[in-house]
C-alpha positions in Angstrom: -48.9 37.1 -109.1 -50.1 37.4 -105.6 -47.7 39.2 -103.3 -46.9 38.1 -99.9 -48.1 40.4 -97.1 -45.6 39.3 -94.5 -43.2 42.2 -94.6 -46.1 44.6 -94.2 -48.7 42.8 -91.9 -46.6 40.1 -90.5 -47.5 36.5 -90.4 -47.6 36.0 -86.3 -51.0 34.3 -86.4 -52.6 31.5 -88.3 -55.3 34.0 -89.2 -52.8 36.5 -90.7 -51.3 33.6 -92.7 -54.5 32.5 -94.0 -55.5 36.1 -95.2 -52.1 36.3 -97.0 -53.1 35.7 -101.0 -49.5 34.3 -101.6 -48.7 32.0 -98.6 -52.2 30.6 -97.6 -52.1 27.7 -100.2 -48.3 27.2 -100.5 -46.8 23.9 -100.0 -50.4 22.8 -98.5 -50.3 25.3 -95.7 -48.9 28.3 -94.3 -45.0 28.7 -94.9 -43.4 32.4 -95.1 -40.2 33.2 -96.4 -40.1 36.2 -94.3 -37.7 36.2 -91.5 -38.3 38.2 -88.3 -35.5 39.7 -86.2 -35.1 38.4 -82.7 -34.8 41.1 -80.0 -32.9 38.7 -78.0 -30.1 37.9 -80.7 -26.6 39.2 -80.8 -27.5 42.3 -82.9 -29.8 43.6 -80.5 -27.2 45.8 -78.7 -25.9 47.2 -81.9 -29.5 48.2 -82.9 -30.0 49.9 -79.5 -26.7 51.7 -80.1 -27.6 52.9 -83.5 -31.1 54.0 -82.3 -29.4 56.1 -79.6 -27.0 57.4 -82.1 -30.0 58.5 -84.3 -31.7 60.1 -81.4 -28.6 62.2 -80.5 -27.8 63.2 -84.2 -31.5 64.2 -84.7 -31.3 66.4 -81.7 -27.8 68.0 -82.6 -26.0 66.1 -79.8 -22.9 65.2 -81.9 -20.0 66.3 -79.3 -18.6 65.0 -76.3 -17.3 67.2 -73.6 -13.6 67.9 -72.9 -14.4 67.0 -69.3 -16.0 63.5 -70.3 -14.4 60.3 -69.2 -12.9 58.2 -71.8 -15.8 55.9 -73.1 -18.7 58.2 -72.0 -21.8 57.7 -73.9 -23.1 61.2 -73.2 -23.3 63.5 -76.2 -24.0 67.3 -76.3 -25.1 70.1 -78.6 -22.6 72.9 -79.3 -24.9 75.1 -77.4 -24.7 72.9 -74.4 -21.0 72.8 -74.5 -20.7 76.5 -74.6 -23.0 76.8 -71.7 -21.5 74.3 -69.5 -17.7 75.0 -70.2 -17.5 78.2 -67.9 -19.3 76.2 -65.1 -16.9 73.6 -65.6 -14.1 76.0 -64.8 -15.7 77.0 -61.4 -16.0 73.3 -60.7 -12.3 72.8 -61.1 -11.6 75.9 -58.8 -14.0 74.7 -56.1 -13.3 70.9 -56.3 -10.4 71.1 -53.8 -12.7 73.1 -51.0 -13.2 70.7 -48.1 -16.9 69.6 -47.1 -18.5 70.8 -50.3 -21.5 69.3 -52.1 -21.6 68.8 -55.9 -24.9 70.8 -56.6 -27.2 73.4 -54.9 -30.7 72.8 -56.1 -32.5 76.0 -56.1 -36.4 75.4 -56.9 -39.8 76.7 -56.2 -41.4 75.7 -52.8 -44.4 74.5 -54.7 -42.2 71.9 -56.7 -40.5 70.4 -53.7 -42.7 67.3 -53.7 -42.9 66.6 -57.3 -40.6 67.9 -60.0 -37.7 69.2 -57.7 -37.9 65.8 -55.9 -37.7 64.0 -59.2 -34.6 66.0 -60.2 -33.1 65.3 -56.8 -33.6 61.5 -57.2 -32.1 61.5 -60.6 -29.0 63.4 -59.2 -28.7 61.2 -56.1 -28.9 58.2 -58.4 -26.0 59.4 -60.2 -23.9 59.8 -57.1 -24.2 63.5 -57.0 -24.2 65.1 -53.5 -26.9 67.7 -53.5 -28.1 70.6 -51.1 -31.9 70.2 -51.1 -34.0 72.3 -49.0 -36.3 69.4 -48.0 -33.4 67.4 -46.5 -31.1 70.2 -45.4 -32.9 73.0 -43.4 -33.5 71.8 -39.9 -36.6 72.9 -38.1 -36.2 76.0 -36.1 -33.4 77.4 -38.1 -33.3 80.4 -40.6 -34.2 79.7 -44.0 -32.5 82.3 -45.6 -29.2 81.9 -43.5 -29.2 78.0 -44.6 -29.5 78.9 -48.2 -26.4 81.1 -47.9 -24.5 78.3 -46.4 -25.6 75.9 -49.1 -24.7 78.1 -51.7 -21.4 78.7 -50.3 -20.6 75.0 -50.0 -21.5 73.8 -53.4 -19.5 73.4 -56.5 -22.5 74.6 -58.7 -26.0 75.8 -58.7 -28.8 74.5 -60.7 -32.3 76.4 -61.0 -35.3 74.2 -61.9 -37.4 76.6 -63.9 -41.1 75.7 -63.7 -44.3 77.6 -63.9 -44.3 77.6 -60.0 -40.8 79.0 -59.9 -41.9 81.8 -62.3 -44.7 82.8 -60.1 -42.4 82.8 -57.0 -39.7 84.9 -58.8 -42.7 87.4 -59.8 -43.8 87.7 -56.2 -40.1 88.0 -55.1 -40.2 84.8 -53.0 -37.3 82.9 -51.5 -36.4 81.7 -54.9 -35.6 85.3 -55.8 -33.0 85.2 -52.9 -31.3 82.1 -54.2 -31.5 83.4 -57.6 -29.6 86.7 -57.0 -26.8 84.8 -55.1 -26.4 82.6 -58.1 -26.6 85.1 -60.8 -23.6 86.8 -59.2 -21.3 83.8 -60.2 -20.5 81.5 -63.3 -21.8 78.6 -61.3 -25.5 78.7 -62.5 -27.1 76.3 -64.8 -30.9 76.8 -65.4 -33.0 73.8 -66.2 -36.1 74.6 -67.8 -39.1 72.0 -67.2 -42.7 72.5 -68.3 -42.1 76.1 -69.5 -40.0 77.9 -72.1 -37.0 80.2 -72.1 -39.2 82.9 -73.6 -41.6 82.7 -70.6 -38.5 82.8 -68.4 -37.1 85.9 -70.1 -40.6 87.8 -69.6 -40.1 87.2 -65.9 -36.3 87.5 -65.3 -34.5 88.7 -68.5 -31.3 88.3 -66.6 -31.7 84.6 -65.8 -33.2 84.2 -69.4 -30.1 85.5 -70.7 -28.2 82.5 -69.4 -28.3 79.3 -71.6 -29.0 76.0 -69.9 -30.6 72.7 -70.3 -34.2 71.9 -71.2 -36.4 68.9 -70.5 -38.2 69.6 -73.7 -35.0 68.8 -75.5 -33.6 66.0 -73.3 -35.0 63.9 -70.5 -34.4 64.7 -66.9 -32.4 61.4 -66.4 -30.0 62.3 -69.3 -29.7 65.9 -67.7 -28.8 64.5 -64.4 -26.1 62.4 -66.1 -24.5 65.6 -67.9 -24.6 67.4 -64.5 -22.7 64.1 -63.1 -20.0 64.5 -65.8 -19.8 68.2 -65.2 -19.0 68.0 -61.5 -16.6 65.2 -61.6 -13.2 66.1 -61.5 -10.6 63.2 -62.0 -7.3 63.3 -60.5 
């Protein structure tokens, strides 16, 4: 008996129906018994939720943070929770300080127009206030002095670790100055982008010993959402 090909090949066109050995002559013409789901139907949202759940589960993201707001859709791995918990304690201590930014963004100068700016835009879109050298260092002022001020007036520091950043650290550029100050505290979150933790440890064993977030494991947009949860203190 001829078998309908609709479940495999679909019958979306007349030619597809004509090529089906089971359906081309049925009832004098094409009539398929195969029903296609509509992406506009009432089940579409649940399908997207299931897909997202599978994505989180497959990546090991099965936990919610203790600081997450009720109803949050952001999930974490165990390693991410362990990494961010001490940083969260710093956030809670510094939250009451006046005139303080949420995040100090440490990055290589070469990344200021590309990946660092992309991360900055994601953070801003999540209502995070960011100290960013491209926006916060006036012309004619001391670069290092402004960095010191930015670090002192931020809840946490994030280090965008890229190939350019690794080169700057090797050459003891300004990124090394920012990095030294951040490593002296528990307010540091490395974000590895377009490189690996192994390459980071080869250049900076101390920074490489810190766990963080990785754009190979999660999108930059999701990482920004996690940072938004991390720095938000509900009263």
